[in-house]
C-alpha positions, 0 to 999 in steps of 0.5 A: 685349048683349055688354059689354066691359071696356076696360083689359086686355080690349081695350086694352093699357093697360100700354103707355101708363099705366105709362110715364106712371106711372113718370115721374110717380112719379119727379117726385113722389118716390113709391117704388113696387113692381112689385106696386103697378104691377100693382094700379094696372092694375086699380084706381083712382089713389086706390087706388094712392096710398093704397098707395104714398103714404099720407101725401101731402097732399090738394092734392099728391094732386089735382095728381098725378091731374091730371098723370096724366090729362093725360099718360096721354091724350097717351100714348094719342093717340100710341101707344095699341094694342089687343090683337092681333085685338081690332078684328077680333073686334069687327067679326066680332061686329057683322057677326053681329048682336050688340049691343056695349057698353063697360063700363069704369071710366075717365073718359068722356074717357079712354074716348073717347080710347082708342076714337078712337085705336084706331078702334073707337068705331063698334062700340059701341051704348053706352059705360058709364064711371066715375061717381064714388061708384058701383061698376061693379056699380051703373053696370051695374045702372042701365044694364040697368034703363034699357034693360030688358035681361034678364041672360040676354041679356047677357054681361060680358067682363073681366080683373079681379075688379071685372068678375067681381063686376059680372057676378055682382051683376047675374046676368050670365054672365061670361067672363074673359080670361087675358091681362089684368091681374087674372087671378090673382083670377078664373082659378079662378072662371070660364071663361077665354079665351086669345085673341080667337077664343076669346072669340067661341067662348065668347060663342056657347056662353055665350049658349046655356048662359044660355038653358038656365039660364033655361029649366030653371026650377030649383025644389025638385026635381032635374031631368034635362037630356038632351043627345043627337045622332048619333054624334060630334055633340059631346055630351060636349063640350057637356055638359061646357061646360054643367056648368062654366057651371052650376057657376059659376052656383052650380047643382050638377050632375053629368054622366051618360054613356049610354056607362056603361050599355052592354049586355055584348058578348053582348047587343050582338052579338045583332043586328048590324043598324042596328035591332040597334044601337038595340035592344041597345046600351044597358041603358035599363032600368038607366038608367031605374031609376038616374035614377028613384032619384036624382031621388027620393032625397037619398042618394049612391050608387055604381052598378056599370056595364059597363067597355066595354073589358074587357066586365066589370061592374067600373066604378063611378060615384058619383052625388051626390043633392042637392035641386035637383041637375041631372043632365046625361045625354048620349048617343045615341038618348036621346029614346025610351021608357023614359027619355024621360019622365024627361028634363025638358029635351031638347037635340038637337045637329044635325050633318051626316053628312059631319061625323060621318065627318070627326070619327069619322076624327079621333077614332076611327081612332087607337084603333080603326083605319081599319075603324071608318069602315066601321062608321059607314057600315054600322051607326051612321049607318043606325041614326041615320037609322032612329032619327030617322025613328022618334022624330023627336028634332029635332022633339020636343026643347026646344032644337035646336042646329046643332053642325056648328061645335061651338066656335060652336053656334047655336040653330036652334029656338026662336031666341033674340034676339041 
């Protein structure tokens, strides 16, 4: 289930709440700052009054809150708007089969008013609103328990630290939105989406990352996750995203690139055939030795590897060894001896070869020239086809992912529930 905060995530709260707040503050003689208004958008009315009018009598404070609620609802009914593209995003997610819910801190009446005004109520299977005396974390926890929802099957999307904490307290992956009201408090803590389209992208990726987190079953030993696929299948992009996700979940990880373990040119050019690419492109024995050492040791180390551009052993990579560390190894043709047995969890990114050529043209031509496409046609793609027929990585991996749209990867097998 995908949980959406309402104010600042889907709904343009500032357009209806702040004008009402300013008029009432003038009427009640409350002097406040722009900072007070900014905090008002991500806190409660009580918190605003404690800051802006700490000496206000209780009866007058309650009258202010009643007036604010009434005037705010009227403003919503006459001028409430969603952020651009929010309605279309919700419709797309529903059409894709996702279950959606609101997880807001407004009253039930206020949230209903917003949903009715903006015509999005039918998109949601559940609406969680403020319950006096309970935090957002507690409201969400009770709902998860009643519905028997697993945290790894959920995502919370919001714009404030309250949302972030609610997700963290319930072990739910979190996506922040950069256009909301509490961005300063969360921008360094989580992945941030800049638009509705990017929210959808991050949902697809985050659900897969969450599945991997569940599958790898972190224990007392370090593990190696292998991310493989044909050339230009998006391995580095996926590994980077997975690494950021795991780090935000408190799981130390390090990415290791197979490209750092190329053989020197004299060995790589020994056989220019597709089989030669499989046999001589990489120093798999060195990689196996490195992986074995870092899995069994608690000592950091520097490894000297080949600088591919200069074809000299002048590049150094630092490997950090920690208990429970996760090493994400990414590269082509990984799932074969001698390194396949040291990879604990195998992910294969599947794309069409037409997509390989399209990506290669965009990525490699600026650096290597148009002749690189001939290289793909004569060597790289035939080598991948030969490798796939021999080692069958699609059949032997733990997670097979359709990565033709690398911004919205989808699991092919085993398929997760939406």
